[in-house]
N, C-alpha and C positions, 0 to 999 in steps of 0.2 A: 230511438237514438238518432241524433242529427249529426251532420258532418262536422268534423273538427275544423275550426277556422285556421289554425296553425298545426297541420298534421305532423305528428312525430315521425321520425324515420321508421319506427316499428310499424306504424299504420300503413305507410307507403309500401313497406316490405310485405305486409299482410295482403294488400291489394295485388301486388305484383305476383306473389307466390300463388295465390288462389287462381287468378285468371290465366297465368301461364299454364297451370295444371289443367284447367278446363279447356284451354286452347288446344292442348295435346290429346285430351281424352273425351271431349264432348261430342260424341257421335249421335246421329239420330234426328237432326233437325231442330228447329227453334223450340218446339214443345219440350223435347228432351233436355235442351240446354236450360230452359227456364226451371224445369224440375230439379236439375242438378244444382243450379244456383240457389234455389229455395232450400234444398237440403244442406248446402254448405253455409249459407249466411244466416239462416233463421234457426235451423235445428242444431247444427254442429257448433258454429262460431258465435251465434247469437249477436250478430252485428245490429239487427233490428228485429222488430216484432212482425207478426203475421199481417196486421193491418197495414203497416208501412210498406211491406213488401208488395201487397196487393195494390196499394196506391201507385207505387212505382211501375208495376206491371201494367196497370191501366194507362198510365202516362206513356209508356213505351209503345202501346198499341194505338195511341191517338195521334202520333206524329209519324211522318214518312220515314222510311228506312228499315233496316234489319232489326226486328224487335229484340232478339236475344242479345245482339251486340249493344243496342241502346240500353238494355237492362244492365249489362256489364258496366257501361259508362255511368248510369245512374248510381249503381251500387258503389262504384269506385268513388264517386262524389260524396255519397253518404258517409263512407268510411274515412276518407282522407282529403276532402275538399277538392279544390280545382286541380291540383296535381294528381290526386286520385282519379278524377274524372278522365284525364288524359291517359293515365297509366292503366286503368281498368280496361278501357277500350283497346289500347295498343297491345296489351299483353294477351287479350283474348283473340285478337286478329292475327298477331305476328306468327304464332306457330302454324296456323292453318295456311297462311300466306306462303311460308317457307316450304311446307310440304307440297302445296299445289305448284309452287315454282319448280321444285325438283321434278315433279311428275310431268310438268309441261316440257322441261328440258328432255326428259326421256321420250315423251310423245313426239317432239319435233325430230329427234334423231332416229327413233325406232318405230314411230307410229305407222309407217308404211310397210312394215314387215308382215309376213303372213301370220306370225304368232300374235302380234298386236291386233291385227284385224279380227282374228278369231276371238280374242278376249272381248273386244268391243261388240262383236256379233252377239255374244251372250249377255253382255252387260246392258246394252241399250234397251232391250225389252223389259228388263228389271226396272230401269229408270222410268219407263212409261207406266209400269205398275205402281211404282212409288208415288208418282204424281196423281194417278187415278185414285189411290188410297187416300191421299190428302184431300182430293175433291170429295170423296165419299164422306170423310169425316167433317169437312168444313161446310158442306152443303146445307144440312139442317140448321146450322148456326147462322149462316148468311141469308138464306131464303126464309124470312120471318113471316111473310104474308104475301098476298097476291101481287101487290105492287113490286116488291123486291124480286119475286119470281119472274114477272114480266120484264123487269130491267135486266135480270141476268140472262134470259133467253135472247133479248134484243141485242145485248152486248156481244154474245157469241156470234150471232148472225152478222152484225156490222163488222166485227173484227175479221171474220172470214171473207167479207167483201172488201176488206182493205182499209177500214176506217182507222183514224189516228188513235193510238193507244191512250195517250194522255187525255185527248178529248173525250174518249169513252169513259174514263175514270171520273173526270170532272162532271160530265153530263149525268152519269149514273148517280153521283152524290147529290147533285142539284135536284134531279127529278124526285128522288126519294125524300130529300129535305123538304121540298115544297109540297109534295104529295102528303107527307105526314103532317106538315104544318097546316094544310087546309083541313085535313081530317080533325086535328085537334081544335082548330078554330071553329069548325062546325059544331063540335061537341061542347066546347066551353065558351066560345065567343071572344077568347082572348088570344093575342098573338105576341110572342116575345121576339125581339130582334136578334138576328145573328148574321154576320157577314163573313162567309168563308173565304179563305185564301185559295185562289185558283192556281192550277198547275200551269206550267209553261213548257215550251218545247223549242228546240234549236232547229232552225231551218237548215236542212242538209240536202245536197244534191246526190242523186244516185251515182254509184261508182266513183265517189270522191277520192282523190289521191290521199294516201295515208299520211297523217302527221300526228305527232305526240300531243300537240295542243288540242286538236279536234278529238283525239281519243280521250283526253282528260275531260274536256267539256261535255262529251257525250255521257261518260260515266258519272260526272258531277250532276248532270241533269237527271239521270236515272236515280241516283241516290237521293236527290232532293224532292222527287215527286212520287216515288214508288210506295204505295200502301199495300198492306196485306202480307201474305206469306212470301218467303223467298222464292217460291215457285212462280209467282207473278213476274219475277225477274225475267223469266223465259220469254214472255211476250214482248217485253221491252228490248231484250237482246236481239230477238229475231227481227223486230220492226226496224231497229237502228242498224244492226251490223250485217244482216242477211239481205233484207229487201231494200233498206235505205241506202247505206253506204256501199254495200256490196263487198265488204271486206272478208266475210265468212261464208261458208256453205252450211246447209242444214246438217250435213254429216259432222262438220267441225263443231257446230253448236251442240249437237247431241253428245259428242265426245266430251266437250267442256262441262256439260251438265253431269255426265257420269263421273268425271274427276271430282266435281264439287260434292257429289253424293258420297264418294268412297272415302273422303277425308273428314277429319273432325273440324269443329269450329263452324263459323258462319258460312252458309251456302253462298253468300255474296262474294266469297273468294274465287268463284267462277270468273270474276273479272280479272283476277291475277293470271289465270290460265289464258284467257283471251288476249290480255295485254301482252303476254310473252309470245303467243303465236304471231301477233301482228308487229311487235316492236322489240322483241328480246327482253332483257332484264329492265332497261329503261321503260319499255311499254308496260311491263308487269307492275312496276312501282307506280307509274303514273295512273294506270287504271285502278289499282287498289286505293290509292289516295283519293282519286276522284269519287269513287262510289261510297267510301266510308266517311269522308270529310263532313258531308251534310249532317250525318247522325250526331257527331260531336257538337256541331253548332246548334241543332235542334234541342238536344238535351240541355245545353247550357242556357238557352233562352226560354225554355218551355216551363220551367218549374213554377213561376208565379202565374202562368196563363192556364195551364192544364186543368186545375181544379174548377175554374169558371167554365171552361168549355165542357167538362164532364157533366156539369150540372145544367147545361143548356139543352132543352129538348130539340131545338133546331140543330145544334151541333151533333147530337146523337143521330139525327136523321141523315145528315150528310155522311156520317161515318158508316151508317148502315148501307147507304147507297154505294159508297166507295168499296165496301167489303164485297157486296154482291157483284159489282162490276169487275172486281178483281177475280172473283170466282169464275165469271164468264170468260175473262181473258185466259185464265188458266185452262179452262175447258177448250177454248179455241186453239190455243197453241199446242195443247196435247194432241188434238186431232191432226194437226199439221205434222208434228214431229213423229207421230205414230207411223206415218207413211214411210219415213226413213228407217225406223227401227223394226217394224213388223213386216218383214219381207217374204216370209215363207211359213209353212206349218210349224217348224221348230221354234222360230222366234215368237209366234203367236202362242204356242204352248208354254214357253218360258214365261211370257207375260201373264197368262192366265193363272198358272201355278203360283207365281210370285204374288199376284193380287189376292188370291185366296189365302196364302200364308200370312200376308200382311193384315188383311181385314179380319180373318177368322181367328188366327192364332197369334197375331201381333209380333211376329218374328222381327228381330232387329234388321233394319234395311242394310246395314253393313254386311251381315252374313248372307243376305240374299244376293247382294252384288258379287260377293266372292263366289257364291254358288252359280250365278250367271256366267262368271268368267270361266269356271270349271266346265259348265255345260257347253260354252262356246268352243273350248279346246276339245272337249270330247266329241262334239258333233263333227269336227273335222276328221276324226279317226273313223267315224262310221261311214263317211262318204267314199 
């Protein structure tokens, strides 16, 4: 089924109702979001068939930005054209943004209290376990051969030494693209041409004065170049806001990640929380707009291009390289954030138990975060 050129009001209402519902109830990260969308639009509502859904899912994974949000944008376009494109994305993002905004308000006013500190004391180790579980699941898919394994380990080392995040992603993609291209050329003697688009970065000075325009441009850059899981966002946030601009501390970053995990909808609404911390409601709105805007643009322009890229062996090489570089960045930033979250035997125990429950028993991460909060409060009573 293709999108309607002149969507009826009922189709627009369908899109709004579905994605508002998912925006309030889609816990568990991008994989869970995609599964819920598949159940709703293929099995229940029959907006499109399995193959078309898979085609859109492949497209969402081939462009930068939050894949589950971009999937919502694609599906909105399929159901109700250009208005549906905008409505699908906005309705999926809006509930999560409002919930995060409310939690950010509470955090700013009560975050320094003893009770709040105890909550985050127990939640932070769970967040580290959640990221570790994502690494565990993504590792076998990203490290496909010796070359991608070498690229992944190299990215971890260079990131920990302070290399630029975007440069590492681009370099990882190019190395694997050319490495795989040379291998195919040796095997077949033929080479197909493919010219990738490179990432870009904003020059920023350390400890730069805060401004809404720089906040917007920084999140716009992140939304425009970030590939991979929402967890890769952590590496960009730390590079730009902690070590680059000096606007956040590691503690605030881990707290922002925790808020992003405990709320439904896209993990990228962590930007809403950070924007509020730095610039109140205007900062939250500017940050949210900046990080999500590129996804709408990429979905709008990618439809005729994606099928050709998907069929290019050179394009698949650069995507493999970007994926394994993203995994390396996730690993590096997790090692750094663990130093803030795992501070004593109790927090280490919470992280280990959470990791086992996630990997072995597939417990929903929302319940684990709630359990971490309870453990944090209980630990204060034992002291």
